[in-house]
N, C-alpha and C positions, 0 to 999 in steps of 0.2 A: 379520365385520366388526369385532368388538371385538378379536379377536386381531391383526388387521391394524393397528389404531389403537394397541394397546399395543406392537407391534413399531415402528411409526413414532415413537412417543413415546420409547422406550427407546433409540433410536439416539443415538450421541454427538453428532452434528451438531445435533439439534434441541435438546438440553440446552445444548451450547456457544453456540448461537445465542441461547437465552433468556438465559443468564448475560451474554453480550456486550451484549444489548439493555438489560438491567437495570444493568449497569456503565456502559454508555454514557449512559444517562439521568441517572444519578448524577453522572458526570463533566461532562455538559453542564450541570447545575446549578451545579457548581463554576466552569465557565468563564464561564457567564452572570452569576454573582455577581462574579466577578473583572472582567468588563467593565463591568457596570452600576454596581457599588458602589465600585470602586476606580479603573479606567481612566477612565471617563467623567466623574466629578467632577474628576479631575486635569486632563483635557483642558479641561473648563469653567473651572477656575481659570486655566490658561494662556491661553486664548482669551477670557477676559472673560465666561464664562457663556453662550456662544452656544448656542442650541438650534435645530437645523436643522429640526425637525419643523414649525415655524410657517411655512416658505417654501412659498408656492404660486403658482401662475400662473393667472390667470383669463382665459379667453378666451370671451366671449359668456357663455353661461349655465353653461358647464363649468368646473370647477376642476381643474387638474392639481397633484397633491400631490407637488411636487418635493422638499420638504423630507423627507417620510417616506422617499422613495427614498434620498436622500443619507444620512439617519441609518441606514438599513438597510445601506448600502454601508459606512459607517464602522464600525458594529457588527460587520459581517462581517470587515473587515480587522483589527479588534481581537481578535476571537475567533480568526481565523487565526494572529495574532502570538502570542497568550497560548498556544494550543495547541502552536505550535512551540517556545516557550520552555520550556513544561512538559516537552515530550519531550526537549529538549536537557538539561534538569536530570536527568530520570530516567535518560537514557543516561550522563550523566556519572557519577552515582551508582552505576550498575551497571558502569561501566568500559566501556562500549560505544562509545567514541569512535573505533573503528576506521574507517578509510576504505576503502571496497571499491574495488579497482582491477581493471578488466577489461582483459585483454590483447587488443588489437586484432589480429585476424588476417584475412588476405586469403583469397579464395576459393581462390587457388592453394595457399596453405599447407594449407587444409583437405583439398583434393583430393589433395595429396601425402601427407598423413597417412593418408587413406582408401587410397591406392594401396599405401603401405607395409604397412598392416594386411592388405589383401587379398594381397599378396605373401607375407607371413608365413602367412596362412591356406592358400594354395596348397601350401606345403611339405608333402611327405608326412609324415604322422604316424600312428602306430598308435591313438592315443587322444587325445582332446581333453581338456585340463586344465581341468576344470570349476572347481576351486578358485581359479583365476585371476580368474574373474569377467569382467565385460564389459570390453573394452579401453578405456582412456582415452587419447585423443589429447593432444598437447602443449598444445592449446588448452583442454582440460579438458572436451571434448565426449565424451560416451560413445557407442560405436558397437556395435550389436548384430549379430553376425554369425550368420546363420542357417545351421544345419548340415544342413537338410533340403533343400537345393538339389538339383535334379536336373541331372546332367550330360548333355550331349547327344552 
């Protein structure tokens, strides 16, 4: 059992996950400080120091804390905006402003590419060129052709 535990812990995935959790919690503190210490006071100045947490709705003996929900919603939006801005800045510093473009292909185009690959595979050849690797279609899709098919 001890050897299984050592094997489990020594896997890269567990270590990577632990590092991600630690860095994520540290980054969470940075974002929380950004929202609570910088953004919320600025919003308070702009809107005259409004605190939403005090809003509540009393129905009979029950109290619905509407303000706490609205404050949590505002905090969530500010956290999302701040994370988005931090990621944009990091990507700009890394030079990662590339836009990913996906080519739209129709089913007919994909089927035609598959047909062409199968036609090429049907041509008689003495040996299969393994160095070529998997065929890649015009749409960028990899197709694996099995050579162990049985002919009828």
